[in-house]
N, C-alpha and C positions, 0 to 999 in steps of 0.2 A: 504493498500500501505505500502509496506515496503522500508525503505531508506540502501540505502547501494546496492550494486552489489549482484545478488540473482543467484545461480545456481544448478543444478540439475543432480547428479552424481549417480554413481551406485559403483563404486570404488574407491580407494584410489588414482589411476593413472588417472582418471579421473580428482580428484581434486588437483592432483598436476598440470596437465596441465593449468586448470585454473585459478590456481595460479602462476603459470611461467607467462600467462598472463597479471596478474596483474602486478607482481615484474618487467616486460618488459618495465612498463613504464619509469622506470629509466634508461633503454638503451638509448630510444629516449627523454629524457630531459623533459619528465614529470611526474616525481617522487613526484612534488608536489599533483598529482591528487591521490597518494595512501593514502588514508584514509578512515573511516567509518568504513562499518560493512558491512561483509563478510557473506550474509545468504545460508547455505547448506542446499540441500534438499536432503534427502539419505535413504534409504531402510537397507543399511547393516551397522552395526557399524565398520567392516574393515576402513570403509571409512576415521574414526576418526585418523588412523594410517597413512596416507599423510605426506611422509617425508618434504615438504616445508610448513608446518603448522609454526613452528617455525620461518621460515625467515619473513612468513606474519605478524606474531604478533609483531614479534620484528620491523616493519615499521608503527607498532602502530594501524592495521585492527584487529580490534576485528571479533569474528566468533559466530555466531548464528544456534546453528545447530536446525533441524526442521524434524522429523523424517514420512517418508510417510506412 
């Protein structure tokens, strides 16, 4: 079992949507829950071009890439 959040995406846009959900915790006063690791299951390398990766990493979240 993986620690952290797991997402299965097929595009950079889908990953950005997942990251938006994580970063939205700040807006609802739950920013202290933003930590740990995001496990990204993907099939296309373009997923790694998601624009919201840097802000997520700046919040202390590590990303583990898992190619399908």
